[in-house]
N, C-alpha and C positions, 0 to 999 in steps of 0.2 A: 490327925483327927483324934486319935486315942488320947493324946496329951490334953487336948481341948475338952475331953469328956463326951465325945460323940459315941453313941452306943454302937456295939459291934454289928447290930442289925442294920443300922443306918450306913455304916462303913461298907457292909456287904452290898447294899442297894446301890450306893454310889459307884462302887467298883464294877458291878454288873453293868450299870448304865454306861460307864466309860468304855468297857470292853465292847459293848454293842455299838457304840459310836465309832470306835476305832475300826471295827469290822466293816461298818458302813462306809467309812472313808476309804478303806483299802479297796473295797469293791468298786468305788467310783474313780479309781486312778485312771489317768489317760490311757494306759496300756490295755485296759479292759474294753474289748469291742462291744460286749453286751451292754455295758453301762453307757458307752457312747451312743449306741443305737437307741437306747431308752431315752436318753437326753435329747437326741435329735427328734424323736417322736413327740416328746413333750414340747419342745421349742417350736415345732411346726404344726401343732394341733390347731384346729379351727377355734376361734374365740367366740364366734356366734354374735348375736345381737347384744348391744349394751343396754341394760335395763335400768341402770341408775348411774348417777354421777356423784362422785365424792369431791367436795371442795375443802380446801384448807386455807387458813388465814393466819396472819401474824398481826397482833394488836399493837398499835402505837398511839401515843398521846397526840391529840390534835386540838388546837384552839379554834373554836367556832363561836361566833356571836358572844365573845367574852367569856366563854366557858371552856374548860379543858376536859375533853372526853376521850375515851378509848375508841379508836376507829379500826376496823378490820381492813387489812391490806391484802 
């Protein structure tokens, strides 16, 4: 990063973020019983009532009545 002209402040920020991420990953290793318990609580939590629905579509060209239009699939 230094060769590319990144400031030392930015290098320090990136390094700190990577260290924090590494620490988080180490705490979540399979041998850690506390992390496994926390994950099990999250996985088995009640989801409650669904209040909204998210839909997604892919658009394809379709010929209808002599015109080519985008249609959501």
